[in-house]
C-alpha positions as semicolon CSV with decimal commas, in nm:
position;residue;x (nm);y (nm);z (nm)
1;M;-2,726;-0,721;-7,346
2;S;-3,098;-0,756;-7,442
3;H;-3,364;-0,655;-7,208
4;E;-3,512;-1,048;-7,181
5;I;-3,067;-1,132;-7,060
6;I;-3,123;-0,816;-6,845
7;C;-3,384;-0,912;-6,642
8;F;-3,292;-1,292;-6,684
9;L;-2,990;-1,175;-6,477
10;K;-3,226;-0,973;-6,181
11;C;-3,452;-1,264;-6,174
12;H;-3,124;-1,520;-6,092
13;H;-3,002;-1,323;-5,824
14;E;-3,365;-1,291;-5,645
15;K;-3,369;-1,670;-5,668
16;A;-2,960;-1,696;-5,541
17;E;-3,113;-1,468;-5,252
18;N;-2,843;-1,246;-5,380
19;I;-3,090;-0,946;-5,355
20;D;-3,326;-0,903;-5,051
21;K;-3,702;-0,865;-5,018
22;D;-3,618;-0,478;-4,997
23;G;-3,417;-0,483;-5,324
24;K;-3,055;-0,431;-5,160
25;I;-2,755;-0,634;-5,326
26;K;-2,606;-0,898;-5,032
27;P;-2,276;-0,843;-5,121
28;D;-2,088;-1,101;-4,867
29;L;-2,371;-1,379;-5,000
30;L;-2,231;-1,262;-5,350
31;I;-1,909;-1,249;-5,288
32;K;-1,964;-1,643;-5,085
33;Q;-2,081;-1,808;-5,417
34;I;-1,847;-1,587;-5,660
35;K;-1,569;-1,803;-5,448
36;E;-1,762;-2,119;-5,488
37;H;-1,666;-2,073;-5,913
38;M;-1,313;-1,892;-5,880
39;E;-1,052;-1,718;-5,696
40;L;-1,023;-1,352;-5,562
41;T;-0,743;-1,156;-5,489
42;A;-0,779;-0,955;-5,165
43;N;-0,761;-0,640;-5,392
44;Q;-1,081;-0,802;-5,635
45;E;-1,242;-0,869;-5,317
46;K;-1,243;-0,570;-5,139
47;S;-1,293;-0,391;-5,510
48;I;-1,584;-0,588;-5,579
49;L;-1,730;-0,504;-5,194
50;D;-1,686;-0,118;-5,233
51;C;-1,889;-0,114;-5,502
52;L;-2,211;-0,339;-5,445
53;G;-2,172;-0,131;-5,116
54;K;-2,266;0,175;-5,318
55;V;-2,538;-0,023;-5,596
56;P;-2,886;0,130;-5,552
57;K;-3,174;-0,036;-5,472
58;I;-3,287;-0,311;-5,734
59;N;-3,645;-0,250;-5,872
60;V;-3,659;-0,293;-6,211
61;C;-3,442;-0,519;-6,475
62;E;-3,233;-0,228;-6,588
63;D;-3,101;-0,169;-6,225
64;I;-2,896;-0,532;-6,195
65;K;-2,653;-0,360;-6,446
66;E;-2,498;-0,212;-6,215
67;V;-2,407;-0,519;-5,971
68;Y;-2,245;-0,618;-6,317
69;K;-2,030;-0,319;-6,353
70;C;-1,906;-0,392;-6,025
71;L;-1,814;-0,739;-6,174
72;K;-1,556;-0,573;-6,374
73;A;-1,290;-0,616;-6,091
74;L;-1,315;-0,991;-6,239
75;K;-1,201;-0,947;-6,535
76;H;-0,812;-0,853;-6,359
């Protein structure tokens, strides 16, 4: 992904309030928003939540990549 796309995604998640003022991802809110668009199995949800719980603070655009690594569970 280009730097511009990565920064767009970070901005999107900030506007959607998936990232708090301290740069921490809000896993429960992100899961809720995902469920508005698709069904998640219990295993997918657990995998995503476990992974998101390990994501460090999101300070710069590149940091958002860690969130998307967690969403790989959606492909299965």
